[in-house]
Z-matrix of the N, CA and C atoms (Angstrom, degrees):
N
C 1 1.447
C 2 1.513 1 108.83
N 3 1.302 2 115.77 1 147.40
C 4 1.456 3 121.72 2 -177.51
C 5 1.522 4 108.53 3 -112.42
N 6 1.340 5 116.36 4 129.02
C 7 1.462 6 120.49 5 178.27
C 8 1.518 7 109.21 6 -83.99
N 9 1.341 8 116.10 7 127.89
C 10 1.463 9 121.06 8 177.59
C 11 1.521 10 106.84 9 -129.53
N 12 1.318 11 115.84 10 118.34
C 13 1.467 12 120.13 11 177.68
C 14 1.514 13 113.02 12 53.40
N 15 1.314 14 117.54 13 37.22
C 16 1.458 15 120.34 14 177.66
C 17 1.526 16 113.10 15 85.42
N 18 1.331 17 118.62 16 -6.71
C 19 1.460 18 121.52 17 178.95
C 20 1.514 19 109.13 18 -107.57
N 21 1.259 20 116.62 19 149.22
C 22 1.448 21 120.00 20 176.46
C 23 1.527 22 108.88 21 -85.66
N 24 1.311 23 116.85 22 123.31
C 25 1.451 24 121.54 23 -178.97
C 26 1.519 25 111.10 24 -58.80
N 27 1.335 26 117.60 25 -41.58
C 28 1.461 27 120.70 26 -179.43
C 29 1.513 28 111.95 27 -59.54
N 30 1.318 29 117.60 28 -45.42
C 31 1.461 30 121.34 29 179.44
C 32 1.526 31 110.60 30 -64.87
N 33 1.320 32 115.91 31 -39.81
C 34 1.463 33 120.09 32 178.79
C 35 1.522 34 110.56 33 -63.60
N 36 1.330 35 117.20 34 -41.26
C 37 1.460 36 120.77 35 179.64
C 38 1.523 37 111.46 36 -64.48
N 39 1.327 38 117.32 37 -39.33
C 40 1.463 39 120.21 38 178.60
C 41 1.521 40 109.98 39 -61.17
N 42 1.329 41 117.29 40 -46.00
C 43 1.462 42 120.97 41 179.20
C 44 1.520 43 110.24 42 -64.63
N 45 1.318 44 117.69 43 -45.78
C 46 1.460 45 121.33 44 -178.10
C 47 1.525 46 111.36 45 -64.09
N 48 1.318 47 117.71 46 -39.44
C 49 1.462 48 120.66 47 -175.20
C 50 1.526 49 111.96 48 -78.87
N 51 1.315 50 118.33 49 -31.51
C 52 1.460 51 120.10 50 -178.07
C 53 1.515 52 112.39 51 -94.10
N 54 1.329 53 116.60 52 -13.91
C 55 1.460 54 119.36 53 -177.12
C 56 1.514 55 112.23 54 74.78
N 57 1.327 56 117.98 55 14.78
C 58 1.459 57 121.51 56 -178.60
C 59 1.518 58 110.20 57 -64.14
N 60 1.314 59 115.36 58 139.02
C 61 1.459 60 120.87 59 176.91
C 62 1.527 61 108.27 60 -156.95
N 63 1.302 62 115.52 61 164.34
C 64 1.459 63 121.20 62 178.79
C 65 1.527 64 108.57 63 -69.67
N 66 1.300 65 117.75 64 121.61
C 67 1.455 66 122.21 65 179.06
C 68 1.523 67 109.59 66 -98.40
N 69 1.327 68 116.02 67 151.85
C 70 1.455 69 121.07 68 175.49
C 71 1.529 70 108.12 69 -77.22
N 72 1.312 71 117.80 70 141.89
C 73 1.460 72 119.01 71 -179.73
C 74 1.521 73 111.42 72 -75.70
N 75 1.308 74 115.15 73 157.22
C 76 1.459 75 121.98 74 169.12
C 77 1.522 76 105.99 75 -113.85
N 78 1.303 77 116.51 76 131.51
C 79 1.461 78 121.62 77 179.34
C 80 1.526 79 107.73 78 -111.62
N 81 1.320 80 116.25 79 123.69
C 82 1.458 81 121.50 80 178.46
C 83 1.513 82 108.46 81 -116.16
N 84 1.332 83 116.13 82 125.82
C 85 1.467 84 121.48 83 179.59
C 86 1.525 85 109.63 84 -123.40
N 87 1.318 86 115.29 85 130.95
C 88 1.461 87 122.09 86 176.22
C 89 1.524 88 108.16 87 -115.45
N 90 1.334 89 115.57 88 136.53
C 91 1.462 90 120.19 89 178.52
C 92 1.527 91 107.25 90 -81.98
N 93 1.329 92 116.00 91 118.24
C 94 1.468 93 121.64 92 -176.19
C 95 1.524 94 111.57 93 -71.42
N 96 1.334 95 115.89 94 137.46
C 97 1.462 96 121.30 95 176.89
C 98 1.511 97 113.47 96 63.89
N 99 1.312 98 117.94 97 25.05
C 100 1.465 99 122.98 98 -175.15
C 101 1.530 100 110.50 99 -93.53
N 102 1.313 101 117.17 100 120.86
C 103 1.466 102 121.33 101 178.96
C 104 1.531 103 111.24 102 -62.56
N 105 1.322 104 116.95 103 -27.11
C 106 1.465 105 120.91 104 -179.54
C 107 1.535 106 112.22 105 -85.86
N 108 1.340 107 117.95 106 -5.07
C 109 1.468 108 124.46 107 177.93
C 110 1.531 109 112.42 108 50.24
N 111 1.328 110 116.28 109 50.75
C 112 1.471 111 120.54 110 -178.92
C 113 1.524 112 111.93 111 -72.80
N 114 1.347 113 114.39 112 137.61
C 115 1.463 114 122.77 113 176.88
C 116 1.520 115 107.30 114 -132.83
N 117 1.331 116 116.23 115 132.15
C 118 1.458 117 123.15 116 177.31
C 119 1.520 118 108.58 117 -119.28
N 120 1.327 119 116.63 118 139.03
C 121 1.462 120 121.25 119 177.72
C 122 1.527 121 108.66 120 -132.22
N 123 1.321 122 115.85 121 125.27
C 124 1.460 123 122.43 122 172.34
C 125 1.517 124 106.49 123 -104.02
N 126 1.325 125 116.72 124 120.27
C 127 1.465 126 119.75 125 178.66
C 128 1.518 127 109.29 126 -153.46
N 129 1.316 128 114.45 127 178.66
C 130 1.460 129 120.42 128 -179.99
C 131 1.521 130 109.91 129 -103.28
N 132 1.317 131 114.88 130 136.15
C 133 1.459 132 122.26 131 173.90
C 134 1.526 133 105.11 132 -114.78
N 135 1.332 134 116.04 133 97.40
C 136 1.464 135 119.50 134 -172.78
C 137 1.512 136 109.20 135 71.89
N 138 1.324 137 116.00 136 -119.25
C 139 1.472 138 119.63 137 -179.60
C 140 1.526 139 111.88 138 -105.67
N 141 1.330 140 117.57 139 12.80
C 142 1.460 141 120.92 140 -175.54
C 143 1.528 142 111.15 141 -125.66
N 144 1.316 143 116.17 142 136.47
C 145 1.455 144 121.87 143 176.76
C 146 1.515 145 110.29 144 -75.53
N 147 1.325 146 115.40 145 152.31
C 148 1.463 147 121.11 146 176.64
C 149 1.520 148 109.04 147 -148.71
N 150 1.329 149 115.02 148 158.56
C 151 1.454 150 121.94 149 172.98
C 152 1.517 151 106.38 150 -114.82
N 153 1.319 152 116.24 151 127.14
C 154 1.466 153 121.37 152 178.28
C 155 1.516 154 107.94 153 -113.88
N 156 1.326 155 115.69 154 154.46
C 157 1.458 156 121.35 155 -174.03
C 158 1.519 157 109.32 156 -147.90
N 159 1.321 158 114.93 157 142.77
C 160 1.466 159 119.74 158 167.23
C 161 1.515 160 108.27 159 -147.41
N 162 1.324 161 114.61 160 159.44
C 163 1.456 162 120.66 161 -176.06
C 164 1.526 163 108.60 162 -156.85
N 165 1.301 164 115.64 163 -178.14
C 166 1.461 165 120.82 164 175.81
C 167 1.531 166 109.53 165 -56.67
N 168 1.313 167 116.09 166 -39.81
C 169 1.474 168 120.90 167 -178.03
C 170 1.531 169 112.92 168 -68.41
N 171 1.330 170 118.04 169 -35.27
C 172 1.466 171 120.39 170 -178.74
C 173 1.529 172 112.13 171 -88.78
N 174 1.334 173 117.22 172 -11.74
C 175 1.465 174 120.79 173 -179.07
C 176 1.518 175 110.61 174 66.42
N 177 1.324 176 116.51 175 -134.31
C 178 1.462 177 120.98 176 179.88
C 179 1.519 178 112.93 177 -83.27
N 180 1.315 179 116.82 178 -6.67
C 181 1.476 180 121.00 179 -177.59
C 182 1.530 181 110.50 180 -80.01
N 183 1.328 182 115.34 181 132.91
C 184 1.458 183 121.25 182 175.75
C 185 1.518 184 109.67 183 -90.46
N 186 1.316 185 116.33 184 138.76
C 187 1.464 186 122.71 185 172.37
C 188 1.524 187 105.06 186 -101.18
N 189 1.327 188 116.86 187 127.13
C 190 1.475 189 120.81 188 -173.86
C 191 1.526 190 110.11 189 -114.03
N 192 1.327 191 114.53 190 141.84
C 193 1.456 192 121.91 191 178.83
C 194 1.524 193 108.65 192 -132.49
N 195 1.325 194 116.36 193 112.61
C 196 1.471 195 120.89 194 178.44
C 197 1.526 196 109.52 195 -69.10
N 198 1.336 197 115.22 196 145.18
C 199 1.468 198 121.35 197 179.83
C 200 1.532 199 109.14 198 -124.49
N 201 1.342 200 117.24 199 71.59
C 202 1.466 201 119.83 200 -178.01
C 203 1.528 202 111.43 201 -58.44
N 204 1.319 203 114.89 202 131.85
C 205 1.459 204 120.16 203 178.11
C 206 1.516 205 114.60 204 81.14
N 207 1.333 206 118.40 205 0.50
C 208 1.469 207 120.45 206 179.53
C 209 1.521 208 109.83 207 -64.22
N 210 1.329 209 115.54 208 143.48
C 211 1.468 210 121.07 209 179.67
C 212 1.528 211 109.04 210 -141.87
N 213 1.328 212 117.43 211 80.21
C 214 1.463 213 119.51 212 178.88
C 215 1.523 214 111.27 213 -62.20
N 216 1.331 215 116.05 214 147.50
C 217 1.461 216 121.93 215 173.52
C 218 1.525 217 106.53 216 -90.45
N 219 1.319 218 116.24 217 121.86
C 220 1.455 219 121.04 218 -177.42
C 221 1.520 220 109.27 219 -120.68
N 222 1.334 221 115.51 220 127.49
C 223 1.455 222 121.22 221 177.36
C 224 1.525 223 107.63 222 -144.75
N 225 1.322 224 116.56 223 98.29
C 226 1.456 225 120.44 224 -178.02
C 227 1.507 226 110.69 225 63.04
N 228 1.324 227 117.13 226 -122.41
C 229 1.468 228 122.40 227 179.91
C 230 1.528 229 112.13 228 -93.75
N 231 1.328 230 116.78 229 14.72
C 232 1.458 231 121.05 230 178.06
C 233 1.520 232 109.14 231 -109.92
N 234 1.333 233 116.13 232 129.68
C 235 1.461 234 122.29 233 177.83
C 236 1.519 235 107.87 234 -133.03
N 237 1.330 236 114.60 235 130.49
C 238 1.476 237 120.89 236 177.00
C 239 1.507 238 109.09 237 -128.28
N 240 1.319 239 115.51 238 138.72
C 241 1.454 240 121.26 239 176.06
C 242 1.520 241 108.42 240 -143.55
N 243 1.320 242 115.09 241 126.99
C 244 1.451 243 121.71 242 171.36
C 245 1.522 244 105.17 243 -123.76
N 246 1.323 245 117.05 244 107.21
C 247 1.460 246 121.86 245 -170.56
C 248 1.530 247 111.08 246 -126.02
N 249 1.309 248 115.65 247 133.87
C 250 1.468 249 123.27 248 173.41
C 251 1.523 250 107.36 249 -139.76
N 252 1.314 251 117.61 250 131.74
C 253 1.459 252 116.98 251 174.68
C 254 1.529 253 109.17 252 -88.50
N 255 1.316 254 116.61 253 171.85
C 256 1.464 255 121.96 254 -170.73
C 257 1.525 256 113.64 255 -60.64
N 258 1.337 257 118.22 256 -37.04
C 259 1.463 258 118.81 257 -177.20
C 260 1.531 259 113.02 258 -94.07
N 261 1.322 260 117.38 259 0.62
C 262 1.462 261 121.03 260 176.77
C 263 1.511 262 115.27 261 81.72
N 264 1.326 263 118.38 262 8.17
C 265 1.457 264 121.01 263 -178.34
C 266 1.516 265 114.52 264 -82.24
N 267 1.337 266 117.27 265 -9.67
C 268 1.465 267 122.35 266 178.80
C 269 1.521 268 108.13 267 -133.67
N 270 1.314 269 116.22 268 117.14
C 271 1.456 270 121.04 269 178.58
C 272 1.517 271 108.70 270 -136.25
N 273 1.318 272 116.18 271 120.99
C 274 1.457 273 121.36 272 -177.74
C 275 1.520 274 109.22 273 -133.56
N 276 1.323 275 116.08 274 127.72
C 277 1.459 276 122.64 275 172.16
C 278 1.518 277 106.61 276 -123.17
N 279 1.322 278 114.98 277 115.40
C 280 1.456 279 122.42 278 -178.34
C 281 1.514 280 108.33 279 -126.77
N 282 1.328 281 116.70 280 131.09
C 283 1.458 282 122.16 281 176.45
C 284 1.522 283 106.74 282 -138.84
N 285 1.337 284 115.34 283 106.04
C 286 1.457 285 120.88 284 -176.85
C 287 1.519 286 108.80 285 -117.28
N 288 1.314 287 115.57 286 127.66
C 289 1.460 288 120.79 287 178.11
C 290 1.513 289 110.16 288 -145.60
N 291 1.321 290 116.49 289 172.98
C 292 1.467 291 120.58 290 -177.10
C 293 1.528 292 114.24 291 -61.08
N 294 1.326 293 117.80 292 -31.86
C 295 1.464 294 118.74 293 -174.94
C 296 1.527 295 114.21 294 -104.87
N 297 1.332 296 117.46 295 -21.14
C 298 1.464 297 119.61 296 -175.34
C 299 1.515 298 109.50 297 -157.46
N 300 1.339 299 116.18 298 143.74
C 301 1.461 300 120.84 299 177.30
C 302 1.513 301 109.66 300 -137.30
N 303 1.328 302 115.70 301 150.55
C 304 1.462 303 120.37 302 174.18
C 305 1.521 304 108.85 303 -145.70
N 306 1.320 305 114.57 304 153.86
C 307 1.459 306 121.60 305 -178.61
C 308 1.517 307 108.65 306 -145.74
N 309 1.324 308 115.87 307 133.47
C 310 1.463 309 122.36 308 177.02
C 311 1.526 310 106.44 309 -136.09
N 312 1.332 311 116.71 310 119.07
C 313 1.467 312 121.81 311 -177.55
C 314 1.514 313 108.81 312 -127.39
N 315 1.331 314 115.57 313 133.11
C 316 1.453 315 121.47 314 172.36
C 317 1.526 316 107.37 315 -134.80
N 318 1.328 317 115.60 316 122.08
C 319 1.455 318 121.36 317 -179.88
C 320 1.517 319 107.87 318 -131.46
N 321 1.335 320 116.23 319 136.67
C 322 1.457 321 121.85 320 177.31
C 323 1.529 322 108.52 321 -122.35
N 324 1.325 323 115.13 322 103.03
C 325 1.462 324 120.83 323 -179.63
C 326 1.531 325 111.28 324 -55.94
N 327 1.332 326 116.93 325 -42.51
C 328 1.468 327 121.71 326 -178.09
C 329 1.514 328 112.94 327 -58.58
N 330 1.325 329 118.21 328 -36.21
C 331 1.459 330 121.50 329 177.28
C 332 1.527 331 111.62 330 -76.78
N 333 1.322 332 116.27 331 -41.56
C 334 1.459 333 119.59 332 -171.31
C 335 1.521 334 115.40 333 -85.39
N 336 1.322 335 118.51 334 -19.81
C 337 1.468 336 119.52 335 178.99
C 338 1.533 337 110.38 336 -65.46
N 339 1.324 338 117.18 337 -22.73
C 340 1.469 339 120.62 338 176.52
C 341 1.524 340 111.19 339 -69.45
N 342 1.334 341 116.93 340 -27.78
C 343 1.457 342 122.51 341 -179.76
C 344 1.524 343 110.57 342 -90.97
N 345 1.311 344 116.17 343 -38.20
C 346 1.467 345 122.32 344 -176.61
C 347 1.533 346 108.61 345 -126.67
N 348 1.346 347 117.16 346 89.22
C 349 1.472 348 121.31 347 -173.76
C 350 1.532 349 114.79 348 -57.89
N 351 1.338 350 118.70 349 -26.48
C 352 1.470 351 121.19 350 -179.32
C 353 1.526 352 112.98 351 -91.27
N 354 1.313 353 117.42 352 12.79
C 355 1.459 354 121.96 353 -177.32
C 356 1.528 355 110.75 354 -62.06
N 357 1.317 356 115.70 355 135.16
C 358 1.464 357 122.07 356 178.31
C 359 1.529 358 108.50 357 -72.08
N 360 1.335 359 118.59 358 123.88
C 361 1.471 360 120.05 359 -179.01
C 362 1.530 361 113.40 360 -61.43
N 363 1.328 362 116.85 361 -17.38
C 364 1.470 363 119.62 362 179.39
C 365 1.522 364 112.75 363 -73.45
N 366 1.351 365 118.54 364 -1.81
C 367 1.472 366 119.47 365 177.98
C 368 1.527 367 110.77 366 -59.27
N 369 1.321 368 117.69 367 -26.40
C 370 1.467 369 120.02 368 177.52
C 371 1.530 370 111.95 369 -60.07
N 372 1.340 371 117.73 370 -25.23
C 373 1.462 372 121.25 371 178.51
C 374 1.521 373 112.39 372 -66.17
N 375 1.326 374 117.55 373 -19.84
C 376 1.467 375 121.80 374 -180.00
C 377 1.523 376 112.39 375 -68.71
N 378 1.319 377 116.86 376 -24.60
C 379 1.462 378 121.48 377 -175.20
C 380 1.530 379 110.50 378 -57.12
N 381 1.319 380 116.06 379 130.92
C 382 1.468 381 121.80 380 -176.09
C 383 1.533 382 113.45 381 -96.81
N 384 1.325 383 117.90 382 -8.60
C 385 1.470 384 121.76 383 -177.00
C 386 1.524 385 111.66 384 57.54
N 387 1.319 386 115.46 385 46.57
C 388 1.457 387 122.22 386 -179.48
C 389 1.517 388 110.59 387 111.45
N 390 1.335 389 115.92 388 171.77
C 391 1.466 390 119.55 389 -177.76
C 392 1.530 391 112.71 390 -65.22
N 393 1.314 392 115.51 391 135.13
C 394 1.463 393 121.91 392 173.48
C 395 1.524 394 107.78 393 -94.08
N 396 1.305 395 116.64 394 118.67
C 397 1.457 396 119.57 395 177.54
C 398 1.524 397 110.58 396 -100.15
N 399 1.328 398 117.86 397 -26.96
C 400 1.459 399 122.01 398 -178.75
C 401 1.515 400 111.72 399 -84.71
N 402 1.331 401 115.18 400 60.42
C 403 1.457 402 118.96 401 179.80
C 404 1.522 403 110.23 402 -125.58
N 405 1.301 404 114.00 403 152.99
C 406 1.458 405 121.07 404 176.12
C 407 1.523 406 106.71 405 -114.99
N 408 1.330 407 116.95 406 120.47
C 409 1.462 408 121.46 407 -175.65
C 410 1.514 409 110.97 408 -122.28
N 411 1.321 410 114.83 409 148.18
C 412 1.458 411 121.50 410 176.95
C 413 1.522 412 108.55 411 -132.59
N 414 1.327 413 116.02 412 140.68
C 415 1.463 414 122.49 413 177.06
C 416 1.511 415 106.64 414 -109.70
N 417 1.332 416 115.74 415 126.18
C 418 1.465 417 120.71 416 179.87
C 419 1.508 418 110.04 417 -132.42
N 420 1.320 419 115.24 418 148.74
C 421 1.464 420 121.30 419 174.36
C 422 1.521 421 106.28 420 -120.49
N 423 1.334 422 116.06 421 126.00
C 424 1.465 423 120.27 422 178.72
C 425 1.509 424 109.73 423 -66.64
N 426 1.348 425 116.81 424 139.53
C 427 1.472 426 119.22 425 178.41
C 428 1.509 427 111.43 426 -69.46
C-alpha cells in the first residue's frame, strides 16, 4: 500500500471501488406483549430523519413523521434521540442500547398540521402515553 497525504491508497481504492460508506442506522422497536402490535422505526429518508409507526389499527400501512433537524447520537449499537420541534407538537425520547431500551413519543396532529398540511392524522396513534420500557429494539445498518 502506498501512503498519500496521510491516507493509505489501498484503503482509499477499496472504498472508491466498492462504494462503501458510513450508513445511517435504522432502529426498529417492537412493544413486547402488546395487543396492538406496535412497531416504531427511526431511520433516514434521504438526508432527513423520520419516525415510522404501524400497529394493529394501521394494518400494513406505515404512518410517517418527519423529524426536521433531528440529530440522533449513534455509537455502535447504542442510539439516543431527544427531539422536540419548535411548536412542541412532536416530542420523541429514544434510548436504545444492548441491555435496555426505552421510547417515549408524544405527537399532536392538531398542532403539527398547521406546519405540515399533508400530515397523516393517524400520527396521534404514535403517542406512547409515557415511556415504554417493555420494548425490544434492534439497530441495523444497511450494507
